C-alpha positions as CSV (number, residue, x, y, z in Angstrom):
1,M,-21.3,-53.6,79.2
2,S,-20.2,-51.2,82.0
3,F,-22.6,-48.7,83.6
4,V,-22.8,-46.3,86.5
5,T,-26.2,-45.5,88.0
6,T,-26.6,-41.8,89.0
7,D,-28.4,-40.5,92.0
8,D,-31.5,-39.8,89.9
9,G,-31.5,-43.3,88.3
10,A,-29.9,-42.7,85.0
11,E,-27.7,-45.6,83.8
12,I,-24.6,-44.1,82.2
13,Y,-22.7,-46.4,79.8
14,F,-18.9,-46.1,79.6
15,K,-15.8,-47.6,78.0
16,D,-12.6,-48.0,79.9
17,W,-9.6,-49.3,78.0
18,G,-5.9,-49.6,78.9
19,D,-3.6,-49.9,81.9
20,R,-5.3,-48.8,85.1
21,D,-2.1,-47.2,86.2
22,A,-1.6,-45.1,83.1
23,Q,-2.7,-41.4,82.9
24,P,-6.4,-41.3,82.0
25,I,-7.9,-39.3,79.1
26,M,-11.7,-39.0,79.2
27,F,-13.6,-38.1,76.1
28,H,-16.9,-36.3,76.0
29,H,-19.0,-36.6,72.8
30,G,-21.1,-34.1,71.0
31,W,-24.9,-33.9,70.3
32,P,-26.6,-36.2,69.4
33,L,-23.8,-38.8,69.2
34,S,-22.2,-41.3,71.5
35,S,-18.8,-42.3,72.8
36,D,-18.3,-44.2,69.5
37,D,-17.5,-40.8,67.9
38,W,-14.1,-40.9,69.6
39,D,-13.0,-44.2,68.1
40,A,-10.0,-42.7,66.2
41,Q,-8.8,-40.8,69.3
42,M,-9.3,-43.7,71.8
43,L,-7.4,-46.1,69.7
44,Y,-4.6,-43.6,69.0
45,F,-4.1,-42.6,72.6
46,L,-4.4,-46.2,73.9
47,G,-1.6,-47.0,71.5
48,K,0.4,-44.2,73.1
49,G,0.1,-45.8,76.5
50,Y,-2.7,-43.8,78.0
51,R,-5.8,-45.1,79.7
52,V,-8.8,-44.0,77.7
53,I,-12.4,-43.6,78.9
54,A,-15.6,-42.3,77.2
55,S,-19.2,-42.4,78.3
56,D,-22.5,-42.0,76.5
57,R,-24.4,-38.9,77.7
58,R,-27.8,-39.7,79.4
59,G,-30.4,-40.4,76.7
60,H,-27.6,-40.9,74.1
61,G,-26.0,-44.1,72.8
62,R,-26.3,-47.0,75.2
63,S,-27.1,-44.9,78.3
64,S,-30.7,-45.1,79.6
65,Q,-33.4,-43.1,78.0
66,I,-34.3,-41.3,81.2
67,S,-37.0,-38.6,80.8
68,T,-35.3,-36.0,83.0
69,G,-32.0,-34.2,83.5
70,H,-31.2,-33.2,79.9
71,D,-29.2,-30.1,80.9
72,M,-25.6,-29.2,81.4
73,D,-25.6,-29.6,85.2
74,H,-26.7,-33.2,84.9
75,Y,-24.4,-33.9,82.0
76,A,-21.5,-32.7,84.2
77,S,-22.6,-34.6,87.3
78,D,-23.0,-37.8,85.2
79,A,-19.5,-37.4,84.0
80,S,-18.4,-36.9,87.6
81,A,-20.2,-40.1,88.5
82,V,-18.1,-42.0,86.0
83,V,-14.9,-40.3,87.1
84,E,-15.6,-41.1,90.8
85,H,-16.6,-44.7,90.1
86,L,-13.3,-45.2,88.3
87,D,-11.4,-43.0,90.7
88,L,-9.7,-41.1,87.9
89,R,-6.9,-38.7,88.9
90,N,-4.5,-36.5,87.0
91,A,-6.9,-36.8,84.1
92,I,-7.1,-35.0,80.8
93,H,-10.7,-34.2,79.7
94,V,-11.4,-33.8,76.0
95,G,-14.8,-32.5,74.8
96,H,-16.2,-31.9,71.4
97,S,-19.1,-29.5,70.7
98,T,-21.7,-30.1,73.4
99,G,-19.2,-32.4,75.1
100,G,-17.0,-29.3,75.3
101,G,-19.7,-27.6,77.4
102,Q,-19.9,-30.8,79.5
103,V,-16.1,-30.6,80.0
104,A,-16.2,-26.9,81.0
105,R,-19.0,-27.5,83.5
106,Y,-17.4,-30.7,84.9
107,V,-14.0,-29.2,85.3
108,A,-15.3,-26.0,86.9
109,K,-17.9,-27.6,89.3
110,H,-16.4,-31.1,90.0
111,G,-13.0,-31.9,88.6
112,E,-10.9,-29.0,89.8
113,P,-12.6,-28.7,93.2
114,Q,-11.9,-32.5,93.7
115,G,-8.3,-32.2,92.4
116,R,-8.8,-34.8,89.7
117,V,-8.0,-32.8,86.6
118,A,-4.6,-32.1,85.0
119,K,-5.6,-30.5,81.7
120,A,-8.6,-30.1,79.4
121,V,-9.1,-29.8,75.6
122,L,-12.1,-28.1,74.0
123,V,-12.7,-29.1,70.4
124,A,-15.2,-27.0,68.4
125,A,-16.9,-26.5,71.7
126,V,-20.2,-24.6,72.4
127,P,-19.2,-22.4,75.3
128,P,-19.5,-19.7,76.4
129,L,-23.0,-19.2,74.8
130,M,-24.4,-20.0,71.4
131,V,-27.8,-18.2,71.4
132,Q,-28.2,-14.5,70.7
133,T,-29.1,-12.4,73.7
134,D,-28.9,-8.7,74.7
135,A,-25.6,-9.6,76.4
136,N,-24.5,-11.8,73.5
137,P,-25.5,-10.0,70.4
138,G,-23.1,-12.0,68.2
139,G,-24.9,-15.3,69.0
140,L,-27.2,-17.2,66.7
141,P,-30.9,-16.2,66.8
142,I,-33.2,-18.4,68.8
143,S,-35.0,-19.1,65.5
144,V,-32.1,-21.3,64.4
145,F,-32.5,-23.6,67.4
146,D,-36.3,-23.5,67.1
147,G,-35.7,-24.8,63.5
148,F,-33.6,-27.6,64.8
149,R,-36.4,-28.6,67.3
150,S,-39.0,-28.5,64.6
151,A,-37.0,-30.6,62.2
152,L,-36.2,-33.1,64.8
153,A,-39.8,-33.4,65.9
154,A,-41.1,-33.7,62.4
155,N,-38.6,-36.4,61.2
156,R,-35.6,-37.1,63.3
157,A,-34.1,-39.6,60.8
158,E,-34.3,-37.1,57.9
159,F,-32.9,-34.3,60.0
160,F,-29.9,-36.3,61.2
161,Q,-29.2,-37.4,57.7
162,A,-29.2,-33.8,56.5
163,V,-26.9,-32.6,59.2
164,A,-24.3,-35.4,58.7
165,S,-24.3,-35.3,55.0
166,G,-24.2,-31.5,54.9
167,P,-22.7,-28.9,57.3
168,F,-21.4,-31.2,60.1
169,Y,-18.4,-32.5,58.1
170,G,-18.4,-29.8,55.5
171,F,-19.7,-32.3,52.9
172,N,-21.9,-29.5,51.5
173,R,-18.8,-27.5,50.4
174,E,-18.0,-27.3,46.7
175,G,-15.4,-30.0,45.9
176,A,-15.8,-31.9,49.2
177,T,-15.2,-35.6,49.1
178,V,-18.3,-37.1,50.8
179,S,-17.7,-40.2,52.9
180,E,-21.0,-42.1,53.0
181,P,-19.8,-44.5,55.8
182,V,-19.0,-41.5,57.9
183,V,-22.5,-40.1,57.3
184,A,-24.0,-43.5,58.1
185,N,-22.0,-43.8,61.3
186,W,-23.1,-40.4,62.5
187,W,-26.8,-41.3,61.7
188,R,-26.4,-44.6,63.5
189,Q,-25.1,-43.0,66.6
190,G,-27.8,-40.4,66.6
191,M,-30.6,-42.8,66.1
192,M,-29.5,-45.0,69.0
193,G,-30.4,-42.3,71.4
194,S,-33.7,-40.8,72.7
195,A,-35.6,-38.3,70.7
196,L,-36.6,-36.6,73.9
197,A,-33.0,-36.3,75.1
198,H,-31.9,-34.9,71.7
199,Y,-34.9,-32.4,71.6
200,E,-34.2,-31.1,75.1
201,G,-30.5,-31.2,74.5
202,I,-30.8,-28.4,71.9
203,K,-31.7,-26.0,74.7
204,A,-28.8,-27.3,76.8
205,F,-26.1,-26.7,74.2
206,S,-27.5,-23.5,72.9
207,E,-28.9,-21.6,75.9
208,T,-26.5,-22.5,78.7
209,D,-24.3,-19.5,79.6
210,Q,-20.9,-21.0,80.6
211,T,-19.0,-17.8,80.9
212,E,-18.4,-18.4,84.6
213,D,-17.4,-22.0,84.0
214,L,-14.6,-20.8,81.7
215,K,-13.5,-18.1,84.2
216,A,-13.3,-20.7,87.0
217,I,-11.0,-23.1,85.2
218,S,-7.3,-22.7,86.1
219,V,-5.7,-25.9,84.6
220,P,-4.1,-25.6,81.1
221,V,-6.7,-25.8,78.3
222,L,-6.1,-26.4,74.6
223,V,-8.8,-24.7,72.5
224,L,-9.2,-26.1,69.0
225,Q,-11.6,-25.1,66.2
226,G,-11.8,-24.9,62.4
227,D,-12.6,-21.6,60.7
228,D,-15.1,-23.3,58.4
229,D,-17.2,-24.7,61.3
230,Q,-20.8,-24.3,60.1
231,I,-22.4,-25.6,63.3
232,V,-20.6,-23.5,66.0
233,P,-19.2,-20.2,64.7
234,Y,-15.6,-20.0,65.9
235,Q,-15.7,-16.3,66.5
236,Q,-18.3,-16.8,69.2
237,A,-16.8,-20.0,70.6
238,A,-13.0,-20.7,70.4
239,L,-12.0,-17.0,70.3
240,K,-14.1,-16.2,73.3
241,Q,-13.0,-19.3,75.2
242,D,-9.4,-18.2,74.8
243,E,-10.3,-14.8,76.2
244,L,-12.2,-16.1,79.2
245,L,-9.8,-19.0,80.2
246,S,-6.9,-18.0,82.4
247,N,-4.5,-20.6,81.0
248,S,-5.3,-21.5,77.4
249,T,-3.6,-22.3,74.1
250,L,-5.6,-21.5,71.0
251,K,-5.3,-23.1,67.6
252,I,-7.6,-22.3,64.7
253,Y,-7.4,-24.6,61.7
254,E,-8.0,-23.1,58.2
255,G,-10.8,-24.8,56.4
256,F,-11.6,-27.5,59.0
257,P,-15.3,-28.3,59.7
258,H,-17.2,-28.9,62.9
259,G,-16.6,-32.7,62.7
260,M,-12.8,-32.3,62.3
261,L,-12.1,-34.9,65.0
262,T,-13.2,-37.4,62.3
263,T,-12.2,-35.7,59.0
264,H,-8.8,-34.6,60.3
265,A,-8.2,-37.0,63.2
266,D,-4.5,-37.3,62.4
267,V,-3.9,-33.6,62.8
268,L,-6.0,-33.3,66.0
269,N,-4.5,-36.4,67.6
270,S,-1.0,-35.1,67.1
271,D,-1.8,-31.7,68.4
272,I,-3.6,-33.0,71.5
273,L,-0.7,-35.4,72.2
274,A,1.8,-32.6,72.0
275,F,-0.3,-30.5,74.5
276,I,-0.7,-33.4,76.9
277,Q,3.1,-34.1,76.8
278,Q,4.0,-30.5,77.5
């Protein structure tokens, strides 16, 4: 397996498939998953002639269960370590959920200043800020995220099962067709990682204000989200991202859930490809 060691000793696992001279697309996964969550996209874009890369966030998947650095700054610098190790240029960065926050921080702080980024895609992403504050009255109350932490600490396995079988993919909606293998794969990915990284990651994805990151990005950005996202409300995410970004294209999908990159991979893959080829 392939790893990069960061300055603070984290070992970051990554996949790198395809022609080294092809344009690279790097995928950034959501909480509490791994690069495996991008299987449908990596195979699709590899088949279209792109070089595809994805890494496991520190404490997630096959990356080391380091006890420190579970915050958006480290997430972004870890992504940068992979990019620099592989010397990726003219890259497209695609992030889902927490991975969307990672993309925004990476592009703003590392990718654009280094001249390595061509475009970015935010899929049901967490920026600019999930938690409710005086400056962000439309956010979710801190009690929501405290509930996540309590449930995770009490029984992580049961909590992850409930998330995957319920709101993440919209399997709790009346008439939904539940895919048990999809639920099992989400649970498998989550349980591979560190309980500490997942616990502290809740603060990272909910309380990191990324308003300035979004304002700093000048490359074209595709913003995608479903209007039935029960994890990240689109009114506080995609709509605000589109307002703050200087060069964005917004697409809201009717009825799509948070985990739409799996449940509606064919639609998302086609739309992302069209954006890349523009």
